[in-house]
N, C-alpha and C positions, 0 to 999 in steps of 0.2 A: 521490239515490243511486247518485253517479258520483262520481270522483276528485277533481276540483275542491271537493266540497262536503265531503268529509273523509268520504264515510260510505260505506264500501266491504262487502263482503260481510268479509273479513277483518278489518277494523277491529272489524265488531261481534263475527264469532265468539274474537276475540281480547280483548275486555269479558271475558270468562268471565262470563256471564251464570246463574248458580249454579241460581235456579228454575227454567229450565226449558232447554229442548234448542231452539237453532232449526233450523228445520226450513228445509233448502233450496231445498221447494217453496214454503212462501211467499216466500222472501227472491225467485226468479222471477219469481212475479206482480210482487212489489214492484215489479223492476226493468223487468221488461213495460212496464209503467201508468205508473214515475214514471223511468227509467233513463234517460233524455235530459235531466229537467226539475232543471237549479239548485236546490238545497237550496232560498235563496231563495226564492225562482218557483213551488213547489211553495203555491198556495195552500187555504186550506182545505175552500172546495167544490170542489177539483175531489178529494180524498181521501173528500170524503161522499159524491162521485158515482163512484167507487170504491166506498167501503163497498157504499151500495146495488145497487148494479152486481152484489159478489161474495154478497152473500148471496143472493141469487137461486138459486144455483144449492149455497153452503154453508148451513151452518149458523150464528148467530148466535155460538154462541163460536171457530167457526174463524177466522171476521171477526175477531171478537176478539182473536186468534191474530195475524192481520199486522196491526191497528191496536197491535198492544202493540209489536210489533216496531218499525214503522218510527216508533215513540213513540219507544222505546229508543233507535234509532239519531240521532235531532234530538237527544236528549238529550247521550248520547257526543258528540255533533257542537259543540253547545254548551260542550260540559263542555271540551273539544278549544281551543274558541274559534279551530272552524273555520266556526260561522254565528255571526251574532248574535241571533236570536231563534228561536222553536219554533215555526213556523208550525203542528206537526201536534197542540198541546197540547189546544187546543177543540175539536176534533174528538171528540162520548160514545161511547163504547162504549156497544155492547147489552147491554140488560140478559140475563142467562143462565138458562135455563129448564133444571139440571141435576140436575132430579129423575131418579128411574130407579128402574124398579118391580124389587122382587125377591122374586123367595120362598121361603120357607126350603125348606131339602131336611129329607126325612125325619131323620135326622140329628139336624138341629138343631132343627126340629119336640119330637123325643122328650125334647132338653138344655135346652129350654124348660120345659113340661111339667114335669118334673121338679123346675128349681128351683126 
């Protein structure tokens, strides 16, 4: 995540990732953890350590957003031929449990019964 690797905040923002918005706090955490490490020197074991450390304070889904940004940055640098391999590729995402309990409003309940 530094100039020499071709992975920078501006290059990621300018990539126009359409399906999610890049959170500057996620980028900041990644930069604090890996900013001084050349992209080709960042081994999957270090990314796994980062992942396990983050999940102590964030949900698995939030940790996955961090990993997805890192993987996207590596893919972008790979396409731009700034790096020769994507070391983040082997890091697996957490399984997400996005089940949400929701109760019907009185109006929804009436419409459901009437249907």
